[in-house]
N, C-alpha and C positions, 0 to 999 in steps of 0.2 A: 241864391239858397234852395234848397231842394225841399219837396214837401214835406212836411213831417205829420209822421202817423199819430205822434202824441202831442197836444199841444196844452201847457200848462202856465197858468196866469199868476202873477203876483196883484194884488189889490189896486195897486196906483194905476195898472193899464185899465182896469175895472172903471173904477171911479172917475177916472177920466172921460172915456167913453161914454157913461153912462151919464155925466154933467151935462152934455150936449146932445143926448138922446140919440147916442150911435151905439150903443150895447150891440146891437143887433149886427153889427159889422162882422163882430167877430163871428157868429152863426154863418155868416155870408161867406168869410174867408176860410173856417177851419170845418164848419159843420159841428164838430164838438170840440168841447173846452173842457180842460180838468182845473181845479182849485183844489187848494188843500183845505182840511177843516179849520186850520188857525187862519187862511185868509178869508174862507167864508167867517169866522167868528169876528175877525178884524172888523170887516164891513156891517154885517147883519147883526152884530153886536149893537150897533148905534141905529135902531131904524129911520133917525132922520139924518144920515149921514147921507152923502150923495152916492148914489149906486146902491144901496139898501133893497128898496123898492123893486128895482130893474133887476137885481142879482136873484130876489125870491123866484120872480117872475120867470126869469133864464130857467131855473132848476126846475120850475114847476112845467116849463114849456119841455124839458131832458136835455136841452143841446149841453147845458152848464151841469157838470158834475162833481161830487165831492168826493176827496179820497183823505184817508188818513195821513197824517203827517208822520213820514218815515223817521225809523230812529235814528237815522243819519241824519237829519236835520240838525242836530245840537252839534254837530261837528265844525258846521260852519259861524264862524263869529265875526263881531263887528258889525252885523247887518240885523235886523228885526227877523222876529219868528217866522213870519208869513215869508219871507223873501229867501230865508234860510229852508224853510219847508218845501219850496218853491223849486228851489234849485235841488235838493234832495231828493224829490220826487221826479222830477226829469231826469236827474243822472241814471234811475233806474229803467230808463227805455231808450234804446237806441233811436236815434236821429229825432230826439224828442226837441219843440222849439220852447222857449222859454218867453213869455211875454211880460217885460219887467222892465222900468225906470230908472231904477234905483242904481247911481254910477257904480258905490261898493257890491252890491249883488252882482250887477254885471261883470266886473272883475271877477269874482269868484266864479260864477258859470263860464265864463270865458277860460277861465283856469280849467275847468271841466272838458271844454272843447264845444261847450254846450250851445246849438245857434239861439239868437236871442233876437226880438223885435221891441223897441218901445213904443212909446203912441206916435210919435213922429214917423216912424216904419210902417205901423199899422193902419194910418192914414193914407201913406202913399202905395200901401198893397191894395188898399179899398178902391184908391182910385185907381189903378193900374188892371183890376179886377172888374171897373167900372160898377162897382157898386155906390160910390157916389160921383158925381160929375164935377167937383171942385172940391179941394181941401181948405184952400183960404177960409170959408164961412166958418169952418169949424174950428180951425188954429185961431180965429178971433173969438168966436163963441169961447172955447179953453180959456183962454188969456180973461176975457172979461167975469167968466167963472171963477177966477183964482188959480188956474191949474199952468203950473209953469212949464214953458218950453223954452232954451234959453235960445237967446237970437242966433245964436250960431247954426243950433238946428231947425229953427225955425225958416231960416234963408234956404239953408240947404233942401228942405222941403219943399218949399216954395218952388224953388229953383228944378228939382226934380222932378216935379209935377206938374212942370211948365207953365207955373203959375206966378212968373216974377214980371 
């Protein structure tokens, strides 16, 4: 995967990483990450929701930026508004990288030729960048906190990270 100059995230990767105190990995991997106002509202609209405080801190630090949802958001159907706005924003930037877990959203992003990473892919990238020593503890913590990673994806991640 080439290095993206524009990284846009949906809510799920932000919430997942925040629940295991690993949101900072995005800053380490990409420097700056952009979310749409719809994604921000999805997370920050519920102050007790996992990720809300971490999201607020990242925005104050300036590495997590908020952009308006493009008008094209509404052409993406069958997915929620946050996912649709994430794809629409990424589609406006050549070489953008989409951080998304939702399968239907990933299908629509792939149809546009967008590069994507989900939480397992982000964890693997963090290990390869030596931002974490091991992914297994994070995967276990995600599972304990109710963040679902399929058995197949978990096995592939641990295999690719050399932790099987």
